[in-house]
SETOR-285847 format. One line per field, with one value per residue: x, y, z of N, C-alpha, C in turn; residue number from 1; residue in one letter. Coordinates in pm, whole numbers. Layout:
<atoms>
n.c1 = c(X|...)
n.c2 = c(Y|...)
n.c3 = c(Z|...)
ca.c1 = c(X|...)
ca.c2 = c(Y|...)
ca.c3 = c(Z|...)
c.c1 = c(X|...)
c.c2 = c(Y|...)
c.c3 = c(Z|...)
num = c(NUM|...)
residuo = c(A|...)
</atoms>
This chain:
<atoms>
n.c1 = c(4307|4079|3739|3638|3491|3164|3101|3198|3100|3060|3322|3451|3310|3421|3631|3794|3632|3776|3950|3760|3646|3857|3886|3638|3661|3866|3748|3527|3661|3785|3555|3432|3629|3660|3395|3279|3389|3371|3282|3404|3482|3797|4066|4015|3991|3870|3809|3841|3732|3798|3777|3950|4158|4171|4231|4310|4226|4300|4253|4459|4632|4797|4802|4665|4641|4709|4668|4775|4902|5211|5267|5126|5257|5519|5485|5418|5625|5803|5625|5521|5725|5743|5606|5578|5654|5616|5665|5399|5241|5133|5164|4954|4978|4780|4774|4782|4642|4473|4623|4431|4408|4633|4573|4352|4475|4640|4449|4316|4528|4557|4309|4337|4556|4439|4231|4374|4534|4352|4263)
n.c2 = c(-40|-293|-273|-397|-716|-835|-1099|-1435|-1501|-1245|-1154|-1329|-1263|-1024|-1058|-1127|-1350|-1595|-1612|-1614|-1869|-2037|-1964|-2048|-2325|-2385|-2306|-2486|-2730|-2706|-2683|-2938|-3104|-3020|-3022|-2939|-2701|-2348|-2091|-1771|-1418|-1305|-1103|-968|-1156|-1471|-1722|-2023|-2165|-2383|-2469|-2254|-2064|-2223|-2249|-1996|-1815|-1632|-1407|-1279|-1069|-1234|-1483|-1736|-1708|-1927|-2010|-2205|-2192|-2211|-2475|-2632|-2566|-2650|-2928|-3021|-2946|-3057|-3135|-2891|-2762|-2673|-2439|-2092|-2018|-1914|-1872|-1938|-1953|-2030|-1981|-2023|-2025|-1843|-1936|-2210|-2532|-2571|-2750|-2955|-3203|-3202|-2976|-3077|-3275|-3111|-2956|-3158|-3232|-2992|-2981|-3199|-3107|-2879|-2997|-3161|-2978|-2851|-3027)
n.c3 = c(-4052|-3976|-3857|-3534|-3518|-3431|-3403|-3507|-3763|-3875|-3869|-4055|-4286|-4360|-4534|-4857|-5092|-5144|-4925|-4725|-4766|-4691|-4422|-4328|-4369|-4188|-3946|-3935|-3921|-3670|-3508|-3545|-3445|-3182|-3037|-2796|-2737|-2685|-2906|-2986|-3009|-2942|-2847|-3078|-3280|-3421|-3180|-2998|-2700|-2431|-2126|-2084|-2316|-2631|-2920|-3165|-3466|-3769|-4044|-4305|-4543|-4702|-4584|-4359|-4021|-3758|-3427|-3200|-2960|-2768|-2689|-2875|-3113|-3058|-3017|-3272|-3431|-3631|-3837|-3902|-4023|-4289|-4295|-4203|-3876|-3532|-3181|-3083|-3308|-3642|-3991|-4258|-4598|-4837|-5095|-5103|-5021|-4705|-4435|-4320|-4189|-4026|-3871|-3736|-3574|-3418|-3282|-3136|-2970|-2827|-2696|-2523|-2371|-2245|-2097|-1923|-1775|-1616|-1426)
ca.c1 = c(4269|3937|3665|3621|3370|3082|3098|3285|3042|3090|3467|3481|3247|3502|3745|3761|3565|3871|3995|3643|3632|3961|3851|3524|3714|3940|3647|3450|3752|3799|3424|3411|3731|3637|3255|3242|3454|3289|3335|3384|3586|3887|4179|3961|3995|3795|3872|3768|3772|3757|3851|4054|4181|4209|4300|4260|4268|4280|4283|4552|4639|4866|4801|4574|4715|4651|4735|4749|4987|5348|5267|5081|5363|5634|5451|5408|5733|5853|5521|5497|5851|5729|5531|5637|5603|5682|5643|5263|5169|5173|5102|4921|4965|4650|4785|4796|4533|4498|4653|4323|4438|4728|4498|4272|4562|4683|4334|4300|4635|4526|4198|4396|4635|4352|4159|4470|4583|4244|4221)
ca.c2 = c(-144|-326|-260|-522|-792|-872|-1245|-1499|-1485|-1109|-1148|-1398|-1189|-907|-1097|-1170|-1480|-1706|-1616|-1657|-2014|-2100|-1940|-2136|-2461|-2394|-2297|-2611|-2834|-2688|-2715|-3082|-3166|-2980|-2980|-2879|-2569|-2228|-2002|-1630|-1327|-1264|-1034|-923|-1264|-1590|-1797|-2134|-2183|-2504|-2455|-2158|-2053|-2346|-2202|-1876|-1807|-1500|-1387|-1172|-1047|-1342|-1609|-1758|-1731|-2026|-1985|-2312|-2173|-2262|-2621|-2687|-2547|-2735|-3070|-3054|-2868|-3119|-3130|-2751|-2704|-2608|-2315|-1991|-2031|-1847|-1946|-1990|-1922|-2083|-1911|-2106|-1935|-1845|-1999|-2355|-2587|-2581|-2887|-2977|-3320|-3155|-2888|-3166|-3335|-3005|-2921|-3270|-3217|-2877|-3022|-3284|-3017|-2796|-3079|-3209|-2873|-2805|-3132)
ca.c3 = c(-3958|-3990|-3731|-3460|-3551|-3316|-3394|-3604|-3897|-3920|-3893|-4181|-4396|-4394|-4618|-4993|-5094|-5134|-4787|-4647|-4778|-4609|-4282|-4297|-4358|-4062|-3840|-3930|-3873|-3525|-3449|-3548|-3361|-3042|-3035|-2668|-2724|-2707|-3009|-2954|-3056|-2835|-2910|-3208|-3378|-3380|-3074|-2937|-2560|-2362|-1999|-2116|-2460|-2698|-3041|-3232|-3606|-3824|-4186|-4341|-4688|-4772|-4511|-4248|-3898|-3668|-3300|-3104|-2844|-2776|-2679|-3003|-3213|-3020|-3034|-3415|-3493|-3755|-3940|-3935|-4071|-4419|-4276|-4116|-3740|-3420|-3056|-3068|-3431|-3772|-4103|-4373|-4714|-4906|-5227|-5087|-4939|-4562|-4391|-4223|-4105|-3926|-3781|-3651|-3473|-3327|-3196|-3041|-2872|-2741|-2609|-2418|-2284|-2163|-2001|-1823|-1687|-1531|-1333)
c.c1 = c(4119|3867|3647|3488|3297|3079|3182|3231|3074|3239|3500|3427|3328|3620|3700|3710|3661|3920|3880|3629|3734|3931|3735|3569|3785|3843|3572|3537|3768|3669|3402|3507|3710|3493|3209|3301|3356|3358|3305|3488|3667|4013|4144|3969|3912|3877|3781|3825|3716|3839|3971|4073|4230|4293|4234|4296|4234|4316|4374|4559|4699|4863|4685|4662|4639|4734|4701|4834|5122|5352|5226|5187|5480|5605|5453|5516|5779|5751|5490|5618|5840|5655|5610|5572|5676|5640|5504|5178|5223|5098|5082|4899|4830|4655|4808|4680|4573|4528|4553|4344|4535|4658|4415|4358|4611|4569|4310|4405|4604|4409|4253|4476|4544|4277|4251|4513|4477|4195|4245)
c.c2 = c(-168|-310|-397|-587|-830|-1023|-1304|-1489|-1348|-1094|-1209|-1322|-1068|-936|-1130|-1314|-1599|-1722|-1661|-1809|-2087|-2083|-2030|-2281|-2482|-2395|-2430|-2727|-2827|-2727|-2866|-3153|-3137|-2931|-2916|-2740|-2457|-2138|-1858|-1546|-1286|-1209|-994|-1029|-1383|-1677|-1912|-2152|-2314|-2510|-2363|-2152|-2184|-2312|-2075|-1891|-1669|-1497|-1269|-1163|-1167|-1477|-1615|-1784|-1830|-2023|-2095|-2301|-2241|-2414|-2688|-2677|-2642|-2883|-3113|-2982|-2926|-3108|-2988|-2685|-2635|-2474|-2218|-2003|-1936|-1924|-2009|-1979|-1997|-2006|-2009|-2013|-1952|-1919|-2150|-2406|-2590|-2727|-2928|-3101|-3283|-3064|-2973|-3227|-3232|-2969|-3033|-3263|-3105|-2907|-3103|-3199|-2940|-2879|-3130|-3098|-2824|-2911|-3092)
c.c3 = c(-3969|-3855|-3665|-3496|-3423|-3295|-3507|-3746|-3955|-3951|-4029|-4301|-4441|-4485|-4760|-4992|-5081|-4990|-4696|-4650|-4692|-4460|-4240|-4282|-4225|-3944|-3825|-3881|-3722|-3455|-3438|-3452|-3213|-3025|-2905|-2648|-2756|-2809|-2970|-3029|-2934|-2901|-3054|-3318|-3329|-3284|-3031|-2797|-2508|-2235|-2018|-2267|-2519|-2821|-3090|-3380|-3659|-3972|-4206|-4493|-4763|-4703|-4412|-4127|-3811|-3541|-3199|-2977|-2861|-2771|-2809|-3111|-3183|-3048|-3181|-3497|-3627|-3868|-3986|-4001|-4207|-4413|-4189|-3979|-3646|-3296|-3047|-3193|-3551|-3879|-4217|-4493|-4783|-5039|-5219|-5002|-4791|-4525|-4280|-4136|-3994|-3825|-3685|-3540|-3372|-3231|-3094|-2931|-2775|-2647|-2492|-2320|-2190|-2059|-1889|-1726|-1589|-1433|-1190)
num = c(1|2|3|4|5|6|7|8|9|10|11|12|13|14|15|16|17|18|19|20|21|22|23|24|25|26|27|28|29|30|31|32|33|34|35|36|37|38|39|40|41|42|43|44|45|46|47|48|49|50|51|52|53|54|55|56|57|58|59|60|61|62|63|64|65|66|67|68|69|70|71|72|73|74|75|76|77|78|79|80|81|82|83|84|85|86|87|88|89|90|91|92|93|94|95|96|97|98|99|100|101|102|103|104|105|106|107|108|109|110|111|112|113|114|115|116|117|118|119)
residuo = c(M|R|P|A|A|A|N|V|D|E|Y|I|A|G|F|P|S|E|T|Q|E|M|L|K|Q|L|R|E|T|I|R|V|T|A|P|S|A|E|E|C|I|S|Y|A|I|P|T|F|K|L|R|G|P|L|V|H|F|A|G|Y|A|N|H|I|G|F|Y|P|G|A|G|G|I|A|E|F|K|D|E|L|S|E|Y|K|T|S|K|G|T|V|Q|F|P|L|D|A|P|L|P|L|N|L|V|T|R|I|V|K|F|R|V|K|Q|N|L|E|K|K|K)
</atoms>
């Protein structure tokens, strides 16, 4: 088990260069899509918060885990059908490009969800 990272840069630096590049792409996509979200480490993985948890992501040996919660997975179920998913998680394989346009739409959806639930 890898030691807990103090920040997202440190977390990403702990992976092989190819995985680092994918994690950086995912991070930047989330940052651009949700510029008001706060970036931190939560549950030992990179997390973005906006009036509560927004999305998390993580690196693994064979995939990038993206955690938009159950609502994010359910809303984009058809578009995520080619990936391994569970209730609140999708796995993007390391041997394929990240679907950054889809990630952008999921993050926008999650921003809307979080802003609406906190009214």
